[in-house]
All heavy atoms as TSV, in Angstrom:
chain	resi	resn	atom	element	x	y	z
A	1	MET	N	N	-38.438	24.325	51.649
A	1	MET	CA	C	-38.861	24.710	52.986
A	1	MET	C	C	-39.292	23.367	53.711
A	1	MET	O	O	-38.918	23.207	54.787
A	1	MET	CB	C	-39.981	25.786	52.956
A	1	MET	CG	C	-40.286	26.287	54.320
A	1	MET	SD	S	-38.886	27.359	54.736
A	1	MET	CE	C	-39.606	28.189	56.126
A	2	ARG	N	N	-39.878	22.555	52.981
A	2	ARG	CA	C	-40.410	21.184	53.583
A	2	ARG	C	C	-39.183	20.433	54.156
A	2	ARG	O	O	-39.411	19.863	55.264
A	2	ARG	CB	C	-41.188	20.452	52.539
A	2	ARG	CG	C	-41.760	19.243	53.182
A	2	ARG	CD	C	-43.228	19.543	53.621
A	2	ARG	NE	N	-43.721	18.254	53.983
A	2	ARG	CZ	C	-44.602	18.097	55.015
A	2	ARG	NH1	N	-44.889	19.108	55.738
A	2	ARG	NH2	N	-45.070	16.980	55.169
A	3	ASN	N	N	-38.104	20.385	53.464
A	3	ASN	CA	C	-36.896	19.600	53.854
A	3	ASN	C	C	-36.372	20.214	55.080
A	3	ASN	O	O	-35.900	19.510	55.912
A	3	ASN	CB	C	-35.869	19.552	52.785
A	3	ASN	CG	C	-36.302	18.602	51.651
A	3	ASN	OD1	O	-37.113	17.686	51.803
A	3	ASN	ND2	N	-35.683	18.784	50.500
A	4	HIS	N	N	-36.370	21.507	55.190
A	4	HIS	CA	C	-35.909	22.137	56.459
A	4	HIS	C	C	-36.702	21.685	57.630
A	4	HIS	O	O	-36.111	21.396	58.693
A	4	HIS	CB	C	-35.822	23.652	56.242
A	4	HIS	CG	C	-35.390	24.394	57.410
A	4	HIS	ND1	N	-34.031	24.401	57.872
A	4	HIS	CD2	C	-36.040	25.168	58.401
A	4	HIS	CE1	C	-33.975	25.074	59.006
A	4	HIS	NE2	N	-35.101	25.605	59.316
A	5	ASN	N	N	-38.020	21.707	57.482
A	5	ASN	CA	C	-38.889	21.223	58.629
A	5	ASN	C	C	-38.715	19.753	58.898
A	5	ASN	O	O	-38.546	19.471	60.115
A	5	ASN	CB	C	-40.353	21.482	58.285
A	5	ASN	CG	C	-40.800	22.887	58.331
A	5	ASN	OD1	O	-40.094	23.765	58.888
A	5	ASN	ND2	N	-41.902	23.229	57.634
A	6	ASN	N	N	-38.454	18.966	57.955
A	6	ASN	CA	C	-38.255	17.536	58.170
A	6	ASN	C	C	-36.837	17.348	58.826
A	6	ASN	O	O	-36.728	16.621	59.772
A	6	ASN	CB	C	-38.294	16.747	56.885
A	6	ASN	CG	C	-39.680	16.517	56.408
A	6	ASN	OD1	O	-40.670	16.618	57.084
A	6	ASN	ND2	N	-39.758	16.199	55.076
A	7	SER	N	N	-35.801	18.124	58.464
A	7	SER	CA	C	-34.518	17.922	59.080
A	7	SER	C	C	-34.529	18.473	60.470
A	7	SER	O	O	-33.904	17.913	61.286
A	7	SER	CB	C	-33.432	18.585	58.159
A	7	SER	OG	O	-33.682	20.020	58.134
A	8	GLY	N	N	-35.351	19.584	60.686
A	8	GLY	CA	C	-35.427	20.145	62.047
A	8	GLY	C	C	-36.088	19.065	63.026
A	8	GLY	O	O	-35.748	18.954	64.058
A	9	GLN	N	N	-37.119	18.468	62.364
A	9	GLN	CA	C	-37.876	17.487	63.095
A	9	GLN	C	C	-37.036	16.315	63.515
A	9	GLN	O	O	-36.976	15.833	64.668
A	9	GLN	CB	C	-39.105	16.987	62.380
A	9	GLN	CG	C	-39.897	15.956	63.123
A	9	GLN	CD	C	-40.659	16.457	64.381
A	9	GLN	OE1	O	-40.963	17.578	64.430
A	9	GLN	NE2	N	-40.869	15.616	65.328
A	10	MET	N	N	-36.187	15.834	62.630
A	10	MET	CA	C	-35.287	14.765	62.750
A	10	MET	C	C	-34.234	15.197	63.889
A	10	MET	O	O	-33.997	14.366	64.790
A	10	MET	CB	C	-34.575	14.340	61.561
A	10	MET	CG	C	-35.478	13.715	60.523
A	10	MET	SD	S	-36.085	12.114	61.028
A	10	MET	CE	C	-34.676	11.139	60.879
A	11	LEU	N	N	-33.704	16.318	63.852
A	11	LEU	CA	C	-32.680	16.748	64.742
A	11	LEU	C	C	-33.339	16.920	66.130
A	11	LEU	O	O	-32.803	16.442	67.200
A	11	LEU	CB	C	-32.152	18.167	64.320
A	11	LEU	CG	C	-31.160	18.810	65.334
A	11	LEU	CD1	C	-29.889	17.902	65.443
A	11	LEU	CD2	C	-30.777	20.079	64.782
A	12	LEU	N	N	-34.554	17.387	66.261
A	12	LEU	CA	C	-35.231	17.516	67.467
A	12	LEU	C	C	-35.525	16.146	68.071
A	12	LEU	O	O	-35.221	15.963	69.292
A	12	LEU	CB	C	-36.588	18.279	67.229
A	12	LEU	CG	C	-37.456	18.468	68.563
A	12	LEU	CD1	C	-36.617	19.331	69.631
A	12	LEU	CD2	C	-38.730	19.188	68.234
A	13	GLU	N	N	-35.948	15.255	67.313
A	13	GLU	CA	C	-36.152	13.836	67.802
A	13	GLU	C	C	-34.838	13.256	68.308
A	13	GLU	O	O	-34.830	12.498	69.342
A	13	GLU	CB	C	-36.778	12.960	66.748
A	13	GLU	CG	C	-38.268	13.323	66.433
A	13	GLU	CD	C	-38.817	12.627	65.259
A	13	GLU	OE1	O	-38.181	11.621	64.729
A	13	GLU	OE2	O	-39.892	12.966	64.853
A	14	THR	N	N	-33.824	13.406	67.480
A	14	THR	CA	C	-32.463	12.855	67.957
A	14	THR	C	C	-31.993	13.395	69.299
A	14	THR	O	O	-31.618	12.629	70.111
A	14	THR	CB	C	-31.458	13.051	66.767
A	14	THR	OG1	O	-31.967	12.556	65.564
A	14	THR	CG2	C	-30.094	12.533	67.116
A	15	VAL	N	N	-32.133	14.780	69.383
A	15	VAL	CA	C	-31.644	15.376	70.650
A	15	VAL	C	C	-32.550	14.903	71.801
A	15	VAL	O	O	-31.919	14.538	72.816
A	15	VAL	CB	C	-31.622	16.803	70.492
A	15	VAL	CG1	C	-31.428	17.566	71.809
A	15	VAL	CG2	C	-30.620	17.331	69.511
A	16	LEU	N	N	-33.836	14.836	71.653
A	16	LEU	CA	C	-34.696	14.413	72.693
A	16	LEU	C	C	-34.362	12.920	73.122
A	16	LEU	O	O	-34.431	12.595	74.303
A	16	LEU	CB	C	-36.140	14.604	72.354
A	16	LEU	CG	C	-36.538	16.116	72.348
A	16	LEU	CD1	C	-37.955	16.239	71.660
A	16	LEU	CD2	C	-36.530	16.716	73.679
A	17	GLU	N	N	-34.230	12.070	72.114
A	17	GLU	CA	C	-33.960	10.671	72.410
A	17	GLU	C	C	-32.686	10.497	73.227
A	17	GLU	O	O	-32.645	9.767	74.133
A	17	GLU	CB	C	-33.849	9.985	71.132
A	17	GLU	CG	C	-35.144	9.577	70.390
A	17	GLU	CD	C	-35.056	8.945	69.131
A	17	GLU	OE1	O	-33.978	8.274	68.863
A	17	GLU	OE2	O	-35.957	8.855	68.280
A	18	ARG	N	N	-31.680	11.279	72.845
A	18	ARG	CA	C	-30.409	11.160	73.525
A	18	ARG	C	C	-30.487	11.709	74.985
A	18	ARG	O	O	-29.996	11.108	75.887
A	18	ARG	CB	C	-29.304	12.069	72.770
A	18	ARG	CG	C	-27.937	11.907	73.462
A	18	ARG	CD	C	-26.781	12.488	72.719
A	18	ARG	NE	N	-27.093	13.955	72.384
A	18	ARG	CZ	C	-27.048	14.453	71.100
A	18	ARG	NH1	N	-26.935	13.615	70.093
A	18	ARG	NH2	N	-27.280	15.710	70.908
A	19	ILE	N	N	-31.255	12.851	75.100
A	19	ILE	CA	C	-31.363	13.369	76.518
A	19	ILE	C	C	-32.129	12.369	77.391
A	19	ILE	O	O	-31.687	12.116	78.442
A	19	ILE	CB	C	-32.205	14.693	76.488
A	19	ILE	CG1	C	-31.386	15.721	75.801
A	19	ILE	CG2	C	-32.714	15.099	77.826
A	19	ILE	CD1	C	-32.234	16.975	75.407
A	20	PHE	N	N	-33.069	11.820	76.872
A	20	PHE	CA	C	-33.936	10.823	77.724
A	20	PHE	C	C	-33.123	9.452	77.877
A	20	PHE	O	O	-33.270	8.852	78.941
A	20	PHE	CB	C	-35.278	10.521	77.063
A	20	PHE	CG	C	-36.151	11.737	77.194
A	20	PHE	CD1	C	-36.854	12.204	76.029
A	20	PHE	CD2	C	-36.503	12.307	78.357
A	20	PHE	CE1	C	-37.712	13.324	76.096
A	20	PHE	CE2	C	-37.333	13.421	78.489
A	20	PHE	CZ	C	-37.932	13.964	77.285
A	21	SER	N	N	-32.378	9.049	76.918
A	21	SER	CA	C	-31.753	7.827	77.104
A	21	SER	C	C	-30.610	7.768	77.997
A	21	SER	O	O	-30.358	6.836	78.795
A	21	SER	CB	C	-31.195	7.306	75.747
A	21	SER	OG	O	-30.167	8.045	75.148
A	22	ILE	N	N	-29.766	8.922	78.098
A	22	ILE	CA	C	-28.699	9.120	79.007
A	22	ILE	C	C	-29.065	9.919	80.216
A	22	ILE	O	O	-28.160	9.934	81.119
A	22	ILE	CB	C	-27.481	9.615	78.296
A	22	ILE	CG1	C	-27.665	11.030	77.957
A	22	ILE	CG2	C	-26.948	8.705	77.132
A	22	ILE	CD1	C	-26.337	11.851	77.395
A	23	ARG	N	N	-30.194	10.456	80.338
A	23	ARG	CA	C	-30.704	11.214	81.452
A	23	ARG	C	C	-29.767	12.349	81.788
A	23	ARG	O	O	-29.611	12.708	82.911
A	23	ARG	CB	C	-30.920	10.342	82.640
A	23	ARG	CG	C	-32.001	9.229	82.390
A	23	ARG	CD	C	-32.162	8.355	83.508
A	23	ARG	NE	N	-32.197	8.956	84.744
A	23	ARG	CZ	C	-32.130	8.343	86.025
A	23	ARG	NH1	N	-31.977	7.031	85.984
A	23	ARG	NH2	N	-32.158	8.957	87.104
A	24	ARG	N	N	-29.192	12.886	80.699
A	24	ARG	CA	C	-28.229	14.059	80.873
A	24	ARG	C	C	-28.567	15.020	79.669
A	24	ARG	O	O	-28.898	14.548	78.606
A	24	ARG	CB	C	-26.874	13.655	80.816
A	24	ARG	CG	C	-26.418	12.851	82.117
A	24	ARG	CD	C	-24.989	12.521	82.000
A	24	ARG	NE	N	-24.472	11.921	83.191
A	24	ARG	CZ	C	-24.602	10.628	83.431
A	24	ARG	NH1	N	-25.153	9.750	82.618
A	24	ARG	NH2	N	-24.167	10.194	84.669
A	25	ILE	N	N	-28.370	16.345	79.966
A	25	ILE	CA	C	-28.439	17.320	78.862
A	25	ILE	C	C	-27.116	18.063	78.906
A	25	ILE	O	O	-26.686	18.612	80.048
A	25	ILE	CB	C	-29.668	18.252	79.070
A	25	ILE	CG1	C	-29.748	19.091	77.793
A	25	ILE	CG2	C	-29.732	19.011	80.341
A	25	ILE	CD1	C	-31.116	19.895	77.725
A	26	THR	N	N	-26.381	18.220	77.861
A	26	THR	CA	C	-25.229	18.992	77.776
A	26	THR	C	C	-25.529	20.385	77.159
A	26	THR	O	O	-26.668	20.619	76.756
A	26	THR	CB	C	-24.186	18.342	76.806
A	26	THR	OG1	O	-24.751	18.339	75.435
A	26	THR	CG2	C	-23.896	16.882	77.141
A	27	ARG	N	N	-24.527	21.312	77.369
A	27	ARG	CA	C	-24.743	22.591	76.804
A	27	ARG	C	C	-24.990	22.476	75.188
A	27	ARG	O	O	-25.800	23.247	74.722
A	27	ARG	CB	C	-23.521	23.522	77.058
A	27	ARG	CG	C	-23.349	23.783	78.485
A	27	ARG	CD	C	-24.322	24.749	79.074
A	27	ARG	NE	N	-24.039	24.882	80.441
A	27	ARG	CZ	C	-24.990	25.324	81.305
A	27	ARG	NH1	N	-26.117	25.658	80.920
A	27	ARG	NH2	N	-24.685	25.454	82.601
A	28	GLN	N	N	-24.296	21.553	74.622
A	28	GLN	CA	C	-24.503	21.370	73.201
A	28	GLN	C	C	-25.901	20.925	72.906
A	28	GLN	O	O	-26.604	21.427	71.906
A	28	GLN	CB	C	-23.525	20.390	72.554
A	28	GLN	CG	C	-23.655	20.051	71.132
A	28	GLN	CD	C	-23.232	21.234	70.321
A	28	GLN	OE1	O	-22.437	22.115	70.756
A	28	GLN	NE2	N	-23.770	21.275	69.062
A	29	ASP	N	N	-26.443	19.977	73.721
A	29	ASP	CA	C	-27.809	19.567	73.554
A	29	ASP	C	C	-28.844	20.665	73.665
A	29	ASP	O	O	-29.762	20.877	73.023
A	29	ASP	CB	C	-28.226	18.418	74.482
A	29	ASP	CG	C	-27.591	17.184	74.356
A	29	ASP	OD1	O	-27.120	16.819	73.130
A	29	ASP	OD2	O	-27.338	16.445	75.287
A	30	GLN	N	N	-28.557	21.502	74.733
A	30	GLN	CA	C	-29.383	22.652	75.028
A	30	GLN	C	C	-29.350	23.626	73.836
A	30	GLN	O	O	-30.488	24.174	73.415
A	30	GLN	CB	C	-28.945	23.355	76.307
A	30	GLN	CG	C	-29.793	24.555	76.648
A	30	GLN	CD	C	-29.151	25.337	77.800
A	30	GLN	OE1	O	-27.989	25.283	78.171
A	30	GLN	NE2	N	-30.000	26.222	78.300
A	31	HIS	N	N	-28.233	23.826	73.217
A	31	HIS	CA	C	-28.127	24.773	72.144
A	31	HIS	C	C	-28.873	24.162	70.863
A	31	HIS	O	O	-29.570	24.934	70.303
A	31	HIS	CB	C	-26.594	25.084	71.813
A	31	HIS	CG	C	-26.410	25.899	70.605
A	31	HIS	ND1	N	-26.716	27.295	70.605
A	31	HIS	CD2	C	-26.065	25.591	69.364
A	31	HIS	CE1	C	-26.506	27.749	69.414
A	31	HIS	NE2	N	-25.977	26.825	68.657
A	32	LEU	N	N	-28.698	22.961	70.608
A	32	LEU	CA	C	-29.280	22.279	69.483
A	32	LEU	C	C	-30.916	22.253	69.682
A	32	LEU	O	O	-31.666	22.656	68.782
A	32	LEU	CB	C	-28.957	20.900	69.347
A	32	LEU	CG	C	-27.496	20.691	68.718
A	32	LEU	CD1	C	-27.083	19.199	68.838
A	32	LEU	CD2	C	-27.495	21.186	67.355
A	33	LEU	N	N	-31.272	22.025	71.003
A	33	LEU	CA	C	-32.726	22.010	71.220
A	33	LEU	C	C	-33.350	23.400	71.057
A	33	LEU	O	O	-34.373	23.624	70.332
A	33	LEU	CB	C	-32.903	21.536	72.647
A	33	LEU	CG	C	-34.278	21.213	73.177
A	33	LEU	CD1	C	-34.946	20.115	72.307
A	33	LEU	CD2	C	-34.206	20.862	74.669
A	34	MET	N	N	-32.675	24.478	71.590
A	34	MET	CA	C	-33.264	25.745	71.488
A	34	MET	C	C	-33.124	26.290	70.113
A	34	MET	O	O	-34.184	26.861	69.588
A	34	MET	CB	C	-32.483	26.751	72.393
A	34	MET	CG	C	-32.574	26.427	73.890
A	34	MET	SD	S	-34.297	26.386	74.381
A	34	MET	CE	C	-34.739	28.146	74.176
A	35	SER	N	N	-32.090	26.059	69.392
A	35	SER	CA	C	-32.038	26.606	67.923
A	35	SER	C	C	-33.049	25.901	67.051
A	35	SER	O	O	-33.649	26.463	66.246
A	35	SER	CB	C	-30.563	26.457	67.431
A	35	SER	OG	O	-30.195	25.128	67.308
A	36	THR	N	N	-33.327	24.650	67.286
A	36	THR	CA	C	-34.270	23.863	66.509
A	36	THR	C	C	-35.636	24.380	66.797
A	36	THR	O	O	-36.440	24.635	65.915
A	36	THR	CB	C	-34.153	22.398	66.719
A	36	THR	OG1	O	-32.862	21.859	66.465
A	36	THR	CG2	C	-35.133	21.647	65.925
A	37	LEU	N	N	-35.951	24.531	68.060
A	37	LEU	CA	C	-37.264	25.015	68.560
A	37	LEU	C	C	-37.553	26.450	68.011
A	37	LEU	O	O	-38.609	26.740	67.579
A	37	LEU	CB	C	-37.420	24.908	69.980
A	37	LEU	CG	C	-37.468	23.498	70.532
A	37	LEU	CD1	C	-37.484	23.577	72.072
A	37	LEU	CD2	C	-38.680	22.757	70.101
A	38	LEU	N	N	-36.579	27.241	68.047
A	38	LEU	CA	C	-36.717	28.666	67.651
A	38	LEU	C	C	-36.847	28.849	66.256
A	38	LEU	O	O	-37.425	29.803	65.626
A	38	LEU	CB	C	-35.556	29.645	68.215
A	38	LEU	CG	C	-35.584	29.729	69.693
A	38	LEU	CD1	C	-34.367	30.447	70.228
A	38	LEU	CD2	C	-36.849	30.473	70.146
A	39	SER	N	N	-36.287	27.812	65.430
A	39	SER	CA	C	-36.288	27.963	63.925
A	39	SER	C	C	-37.782	27.468	63.475
A	39	SER	O	O	-38.031	27.659	62.293
A	39	SER	CB	C	-35.260	27.086	63.376
A	39	SER	OG	O	-35.450	25.681	63.487
A	40	LYS	N	N	-38.543	26.875	64.337
A	40	LYS	CA	C	-39.855	26.364	63.880
A	40	LYS	C	C	-40.858	27.324	64.026
A	40	LYS	O	O	-40.773	28.204	64.860
A	40	LYS	CB	C	-40.196	25.093	64.690
A	40	LYS	CG	C	-39.277	23.861	64.510
A	40	LYS	CD	C	-39.587	22.831	65.394
A	40	LYS	CE	C	-40.940	22.145	65.149
A	40	LYS	NZ	N	-41.088	21.289	63.987
A	41	GLU	N	N	-41.824	27.367	63.156
A	41	GLU	CA	C	-42.961	28.306	63.226
A	41	GLU	C	C	-43.950	27.946	64.421
A	41	GLU	O	O	-44.656	28.867	64.977
A	41	GLU	CB	C	-43.702	28.334	61.946
A	41	GLU	CG	C	-42.931	28.998	60.778
A	41	GLU	CD	C	-43.644	29.082	59.561
A	41	GLU	OE1	O	-44.967	29.017	59.557
A	41	GLU	OE2	O	-43.105	29.220	58.483
A	42	GLY	N	N	-44.026	26.737	64.826
A	42	GLY	CA	C	-44.833	26.404	65.843
A	42	GLY	C	C	-44.584	24.895	66.292
A	42	GLY	O	O	-43.947	24.151	65.635
A	43	LEU	N	N	-44.987	24.608	67.442
A	43	LEU	CA	C	-44.704	23.266	67.946
A	43	LEU	C	C	-46.066	22.457	67.958
A	43	LEU	O	O	-47.192	22.919	68.268
A	43	LEU	CB	C	-44.276	23.279	69.509
A	43	LEU	CG	C	-42.954	23.998	69.717
A	43	LEU	CD1	C	-42.758	23.997	71.201
A	43	LEU	CD2	C	-41.916	23.401	68.980
A	44	ASP	N	N	-46.032	21.195	67.564
A	44	ASP	CA	C	-47.170	20.356	67.658
A	44	ASP	C	C	-47.363	19.802	69.055
A	44	ASP	O	O	-46.451	20.046	69.890
A	44	ASP	CB	C	-47.184	19.258	66.545
A	44	ASP	CG	C	-45.966	18.252	66.699
A	44	ASP	OD1	O	-45.530	17.961	67.907
A	44	ASP	OD2	O	-45.578	17.627	65.746
A	45	GLU	N	N	-48.341	19.131	69.251
A	45	GLU	CA	C	-48.671	18.570	70.649
A	45	GLU	C	C	-47.623	17.570	71.134
A	45	GLU	O	O	-47.219	17.722	72.296
A	45	GLU	CB	C	-50.076	17.883	70.636
A	45	GLU	CG	C	-50.486	17.541	72.026
A	45	GLU	CD	C	-50.699	18.589	73.038
A	45	GLU	OE1	O	-51.138	19.704	72.536
A	45	GLU	OE2	O	-50.528	18.411	74.165
A	46	ASN	N	N	-47.080	16.746	70.299
A	46	ASN	CA	C	-46.049	15.786	70.634
A	46	ASN	C	C	-44.750	16.554	71.102
A	46	ASN	O	O	-44.109	16.223	72.115
A	46	ASN	CB	C	-45.764	14.900	69.542
A	46	ASN	CG	C	-44.735	13.832	69.966
A	46	ASN	OD1	O	-44.765	13.254	70.962
A	46	ASN	ND2	N	-43.681	13.691	69.059
A	47	GLU	N	N	-44.353	17.613	70.270
A	47	GLU	CA	C	-43.241	18.347	70.638
A	47	GLU	C	C	-43.341	19.107	71.918
A	47	GLU	O	O	-42.485	19.102	72.788
A	47	GLU	CB	C	-42.897	19.398	69.524
A	47	GLU	CG	C	-42.529	18.675	68.260
A	47	GLU	CD	C	-42.504	19.599	67.052
A	47	GLU	OE1	O	-43.303	20.581	66.984
A	47	GLU	OE2	O	-41.703	19.342	66.081
A	48	ARG	N	N	-44.526	19.685	72.195
A	48	ARG	CA	C	-44.725	20.357	73.531
A	48	ARG	C	C	-44.681	19.410	74.575
A	48	ARG	O	O	-44.099	19.689	75.690
A	48	ARG	CB	C	-46.155	21.129	73.428
A	48	ARG	CG	C	-46.086	22.353	72.715
A	48	ARG	CD	C	-47.450	23.056	72.967
A	48	ARG	NE	N	-48.640	22.441	72.398
A	48	ARG	CZ	C	-49.121	22.655	71.229
A	48	ARG	NH1	N	-48.410	23.452	70.358
A	48	ARG	NH2	N	-50.182	22.005	70.803
A	49	THR	N	N	-45.291	18.219	74.444
A	49	THR	CA	C	-45.166	17.170	75.495
A	49	THR	C	C	-43.697	16.763	75.812
A	49	THR	O	O	-43.402	16.554	76.953
A	49	THR	CB	C	-46.005	15.852	75.016
A	49	THR	OG1	O	-47.360	16.311	74.814
A	49	THR	CG2	C	-45.974	14.751	76.054
A	50	GLN	N	N	-43.018	16.545	74.826
A	50	GLN	CA	C	-41.570	16.165	74.945
A	50	GLN	C	C	-40.782	17.286	75.635
A	50	GLN	O	O	-39.937	16.974	76.561
A	50	GLN	CB	C	-40.864	15.815	73.600
A	50	GLN	CG	C	-41.496	14.618	72.864
A	50	GLN	CD	C	-41.165	13.315	73.639
A	50	GLN	OE1	O	-41.383	13.235	74.879
A	50	GLN	NE2	N	-40.646	12.377	72.875
A	51	ILE	N	N	-40.940	18.482	75.321
A	51	ILE	CA	C	-40.314	19.682	75.929
A	51	ILE	C	C	-40.647	19.730	77.449
A	51	ILE	O	O	-39.850	19.893	78.254
A	51	ILE	CB	C	-40.520	20.919	75.240
A	51	ILE	CG1	C	-40.079	20.967	73.737
A	51	ILE	CG2	C	-39.920	22.138	75.956
A	51	ILE	CD1	C	-38.617	20.597	73.524
A	52	THR	N	N	-41.963	19.540	77.721
A	52	THR	CA	C	-42.379	19.560	79.145
A	52	THR	C	C	-41.752	18.434	79.852
A	52	THR	O	O	-41.413	18.525	80.998
A	52	THR	CB	C	-43.903	19.358	79.059
A	52	THR	OG1	O	-44.555	20.525	78.413
A	52	THR	CG2	C	-44.502	19.279	80.546
A	53	ARG	N	N	-41.589	17.288	79.234
A	53	ARG	CA	C	-40.870	16.131	79.875
A	53	ARG	C	C	-39.507	16.517	80.256
A	53	ARG	O	O	-38.951	16.004	81.278
A	53	ARG	CB	C	-40.925	14.937	78.941
A	53	ARG	CG	C	-42.269	14.153	78.904
A	53	ARG	CD	C	-42.187	12.933	78.160
A	53	ARG	NE	N	-41.212	11.889	78.784
A	53	ARG	CZ	C	-40.501	11.061	77.982
A	53	ARG	NH1	N	-40.684	10.951	76.615
A	53	ARG	NH2	N	-39.665	10.243	78.524
A	54	VAL	N	N	-38.775	17.132	79.323
A	54	VAL	CA	C	-37.449	17.587	79.618
A	54	VAL	C	C	-37.323	18.533	80.777
A	54	VAL	O	O	-36.625	18.326	81.799
A	54	VAL	CB	C	-36.786	18.290	78.340
A	54	VAL	CG1	C	-35.368	18.955	78.821
A	54	VAL	CG2	C	-36.590	17.336	77.239
A	55	PHE	N	N	-38.289	19.578	80.846
A	55	PHE	CA	C	-38.331	20.480	81.976
A	55	PHE	C	C	-38.667	19.702	83.247
A	55	PHE	O	O	-38.045	19.958	84.268
A	55	PHE	CB	C	-39.251	21.659	81.691
A	55	PHE	CG	C	-38.682	22.596	80.655
A	55	PHE	CD1	C	-39.348	22.935	79.584
A	55	PHE	CD2	C	-37.498	23.321	80.925
A	55	PHE	CE1	C	-38.827	23.852	78.678
A	55	PHE	CE2	C	-36.991	24.206	80.023
A	55	PHE	CZ	C	-37.694	24.494	78.936
A	56	ASP	N	N	-39.675	18.880	83.226
A	56	ASP	CA	C	-40.078	18.146	84.388
A	56	ASP	C	C	-38.906	17.156	84.860
A	56	ASP	O	O	-38.633	17.083	86.064
A	56	ASP	CB	C	-41.312	17.241	84.172
A	56	ASP	CG	C	-42.521	17.992	83.999
A	56	ASP	OD1	O	-42.472	19.246	84.333
A	56	ASP	OD2	O	-43.539	17.561	83.414
A	57	GLY	N	N	-38.189	16.546	83.867
A	57	GLY	CA	C	-37.060	15.797	84.244
A	57	GLY	C	C	-35.858	16.557	84.933
A	57	GLY	O	O	-35.252	16.170	85.903
A	58	LEU	N	N	-35.664	17.739	84.394
A	58	LEU	CA	C	-34.676	18.629	85.040
A	58	LEU	C	C	-35.103	19.073	86.420
A	58	LEU	O	O	-34.279	19.050	87.426
A	58	LEU	CB	C	-34.415	19.879	84.193
A	58	LEU	CG	C	-33.702	19.645	82.784
A	58	LEU	CD1	C	-33.882	20.860	81.932
A	58	LEU	CD2	C	-32.294	19.314	83.144
A	59	ARG	N	N	-36.329	19.410	86.538
A	59	ARG	CA	C	-36.865	19.892	87.911
A	59	ARG	C	C	-36.808	18.777	88.954
A	59	ARG	O	O	-36.522	18.947	90.048
A	59	ARG	CB	C	-38.260	20.400	87.714
A	59	ARG	CG	C	-38.720	21.465	88.608
A	59	ARG	CD	C	-40.030	22.080	88.372
A	59	ARG	NE	N	-40.895	21.400	87.418
A	59	ARG	CZ	C	-41.311	21.982	86.196
A	59	ARG	NH1	N	-40.823	23.162	85.954
A	59	ARG	NH2	N	-42.068	21.326	85.392
A	60	SER	N	N	-37.106	17.585	88.508
A	60	SER	CA	C	-37.168	16.431	89.426
A	60	SER	C	C	-35.785	15.823	89.695
A	60	SER	O	O	-35.684	14.884	90.562
A	60	SER	CB	C	-38.141	15.352	88.931
A	60	SER	OG	O	-37.593	14.745	87.794
A	61	GLY	N	N	-34.856	16.102	88.875
A	61	GLY	CA	C	-33.503	15.539	89.079
A	61	GLY	C	C	-33.266	14.274	88.189
A	61	GLY	O	O	-32.257	13.617	88.266
A	62	PHE	N	N	-34.365	13.916	87.469
A	62	PHE	CA	C	-34.262	12.716	86.572
A	62	PHE	C	C	-33.279	12.946	85.439
A	62	PHE	O	O	-32.477	12.126	85.054
A	62	PHE	CB	C	-35.652	12.340	86.001
A	62	PHE	CG	C	-35.584	11.158	85.113
A	62	PHE	CD1	C	-35.624	9.886	85.628
A	62	PHE	CD2	C	-35.685	11.286	83.763
A	62	PHE	CE1	C	-35.553	8.743	84.713
A	62	PHE	CE2	C	-35.686	10.232	82.902
A	62	PHE	CZ	C	-35.595	8.895	83.456
A	63	ILE	N	N	-33.221	14.217	84.973
A	63	ILE	CA	C	-32.247	14.602	83.941
A	63	ILE	C	C	-31.194	15.590	84.725
A	63	ILE	O	O	-31.613	16.569	85.268
A	63	ILE	CB	C	-32.933	15.256	82.727
A	63	ILE	CG1	C	-33.826	14.324	82.056
A	63	ILE	CG2	C	-31.867	15.808	81.786
A	63	ILE	CD1	C	-34.768	14.963	81.003
A	64	LYS	N	N	-29.988	15.279	84.420
A	64	LYS	CA	C	-28.931	16.107	84.976
A	64	LYS	C	C	-28.380	16.970	83.886
A	64	LYS	O	O	-28.244	16.584	82.779
A	64	LYS	CB	C	-27.725	15.255	85.556
A	64	LYS	CG	C	-28.173	14.222	86.565
A	64	LYS	CD	C	-28.500	14.958	87.895
A	64	LYS	CE	C	-28.926	13.833	88.897
A	64	LYS	NZ	N	-29.650	14.395	90.006
A	65	VAL	N	N	-27.847	18.296	84.354
A	65	VAL	CA	C	-27.190	19.150	83.397
A	65	VAL	C	C	-25.687	18.820	83.577
A	65	VAL	O	O	-25.086	18.923	84.670
A	65	VAL	CB	C	-27.508	20.597	83.754
A	65	VAL	CG1	C	-26.739	21.546	82.807
A	65	VAL	CG2	C	-28.977	20.894	83.649
A	66	ILE	N	N	-25.044	18.703	82.453
A	66	ILE	CA	C	-23.580	18.497	82.407
A	66	ILE	C	C	-22.969	19.440	81.456
A	66	ILE	O	O	-23.606	19.851	80.510
A	66	ILE	CB	C	-23.130	16.943	82.188
A	66	ILE	CG1	C	-23.617	16.580	80.758
A	66	ILE	CG2	C	-23.708	16.089	83.246
A	66	ILE	CD1	C	-23.000	15.220	80.293
A	67	ASP	N	N	-21.695	19.679	81.603
A	67	ASP	CA	C	-21.008	20.581	80.635
A	67	ASP	C	C	-20.165	19.810	79.670
A	67	ASP	O	O	-19.947	18.805	79.554
A	67	ASP	CB	C	-20.035	21.528	81.347
A	67	ASP	CG	C	-20.805	22.750	81.943
A	67	ASP	OD1	O	-21.648	23.207	81.359
A	67	ASP	OD2	O	-20.375	23.127	83.047
């Protein structure tokens, strides 16, 4: 179970890094983000902060949604 959490954490970090570096979120990124978050039992403070940054970026136009 621990490996699953570590791999989920790595996937989450990778997806978030990509979103912030290219300032775009694809449907694939959205799917990976949601499935990773839903598979976790809870979010730590850092994860909540990063997710809030994504939503704020989308709302402000800093992050664009692409297909």
